[in-house]
TIVOVO-96998 format. One record per residue (C-alpha): residue number from 0; residue in one letter; x, y, z. Coordinates in Angstrom, 3 decimals, m for minus. Layout:
NUM;a;X;Y;Z
...
This chain:
0;m;7.571;35.201;m17.101
1;s;8.841;31.653;m17.309
2;d;9.415;29.644;m20.477
3;e;8.497;26.431;m18.659
4;l;5.810;24.228;m20.085
5;i;3.935;22.333;m17.417
6;l;1.926;19.327;m18.511
7;n;m0.587;17.838;m16.165
8;h;m1.573;14.306;m17.058
9;r;m4.033;12.192;m15.155
10;v;m3.629;8.426;m14.921
11;s;m7.022;7.100;m15.856
12;i;m6.363;3.355;m15.741
13;g;m3.292;1.754;m14.215
14;g;m2.187;m1.341;m12.387
15;t;0.328;m4.151;m12.106
16;v;0.456;m7.438;m14.000
17;k;1.815;m10.483;m12.184
18;e;2.336;m14.113;m13.090
19;e;m0.077;m16.554;m11.506
20;g;1.607;m18.907;m9.060
21;s;4.917;m17.092;m8.657
22;n;3.252;m13.679;m8.249
23;h;6.285;m12.107;m9.961
24;p;5.696;m8.890;m11.889
25;l;5.630;m9.411;m15.647
26;e;7.555;m7.104;m17.966
27;k;6.616;m6.388;m21.600
28;v;3.010;m7.561;m21.346
29;k;0.958;m5.872;m24.052
30;v;m2.003;m4.020;m22.534
31;e;m4.632;m2.902;m25.043
32;i;m7.871;m1.006;m24.748
33;i;m10.115;m3.078;m27.009
34;a;m13.394;m1.300;m26.243
35;g;m14.283;2.048;m24.770
36;p;m16.804;4.883;m24.829
37;a;m17.689;6.573;m28.116
38;a;m15.525;9.622;m27.340
39;f;m12.428;7.411;m26.948
40;m;m13.191;5.292;m30.004
41;e;m13.549;8.464;m32.115
42;i;m10.095;9.612;m30.963
43;i;m8.619;6.224;m31.888
44;e;m10.349;6.251;m35.275
45;t;m8.889;9.685;m36.044
46;l;m5.378;8.735;m34.885
47;s;m5.448;5.449;m36.795
48;r;m5.675;7.318;m40.103
49;d;m1.970;8.109;m39.776
50;p;m0.026;5.561;m41.878
51;k;2.493;5.159;m39.004
52;w;m0.213;4.204;m36.483
53;k;m0.019;0.411;m36.804
54;r;3.777;0.405;m36.440
55;q;3.785;2.429;m33.216
56;l;4.497;0.305;m30.140
57;y;3.090;2.757;m27.606
58;r;m0.195;4.324;m28.598
59;r;m3.193;5.918;m26.925
60;d;m4.890;2.481;m26.910
61;r;m1.844;0.265;m26.261
62;t;1.068;0.138;m23.849
63;f;3.430;m2.413;m22.315
64;t;4.211;m3.186;m18.705
65;r;7.468;m1.940;m17.216
66;a;10.036;m4.124;m15.415
67;d;7.959;m3.834;m12.222
68;g;4.812;m5.024;m14.035
69;m;3.159;m1.605;m13.908
70;y;1.249;0.003;m16.781
71;f;m0.983;3.032;m17.179
72;f;m3.131;4.952;m19.636
73;l;m3.358;8.738;m19.376
74;d;m6.169;11.228;m19.865
75;l;m8.960;8.906;m20.940
76;p;m12.486;10.193;m21.407
77;a;m14.954;9.029;m18.764
78;g;m16.744;5.797;m19.592
79;t;m16.446;2.019;m19.551
80;y;m13.399;0.245;m20.991
81;t;m12.313;m3.313;m21.770
82;l;m8.612;m4.212;m21.520
83;r;m6.733;m7.165;m22.989
84;f;m3.446;m8.349;m21.478
85;s;m1.252;m10.604;m23.619
86;q;2.257;m11.994;m23.766
87;a;3.738;m14.831;m25.821
88;r;4.180;m17.316;m22.934
89;h;0.846;m16.580;m21.234
90;r;m2.849;m16.944;m21.966
91;p;m4.465;m13.602;m22.827
92;v;m6.746;m12.088;m20.191
93;e;m9.591;m9.642;m20.804
94;i;m11.049;m7.424;m18.125
95;n;m14.451;m5.970;m18.938
96;t;m16.348;m3.032;m17.534
97;i;m13.571;m0.894;m16.123
98;k;m15.381;2.311;m15.328
99;v;m13.413;5.567;m15.504
100;e;m15.089;8.528;m13.850
101;e;m14.214;12.187;m14.381
102;q;m11.286;13.280;m12.201
103;k;m10.957;9.858;m10.520
104;g;m9.367;7.181;m12.684
105;v;m9.033;3.493;m11.843
106;n;m6.256;1.445;m10.275
107;l;m6.841;m2.244;m10.908
108;s;m6.057;m4.646;m8.125
109;l;m3.087;m6.938;m8.632
110;t;m5.272;m10.022;m8.905
111;d;m7.285;m8.553;m11.779
112;a;m4.393;m8.849;m14.192
113;v;m2.707;m12.169;m13.353
114;l;m1.554;m14.131;m16.388
115;n;m1.432;m17.920;m16.526
116;v;1.558;m19.622;m18.095
117;l;0.641;m21.614;m21.218
């Protein structure tokens, strides 16, 4: 018998954020789930009761892009989501109606999350 713990996570929503014009990947863009199905919103409501919640950089409803512009959210309940992408030097972008289906997930196209320089 092994003492290994194997975790299987499923990327539900993921993609790459690039700068409009230069098409360079953008690092440290905040990606937030601002709306989702009731099951997800209930999870967020429960987690947000923790006094440390607001200070956490990476949360179930928020992440940041890596150096290559990639981001992802894991293990989301099926349903429709709205994402907001924001960074200090760029105009925020919202993408509505991202549909996550059981066992499938979503990979947004590169052009869906292009930020314009202010």
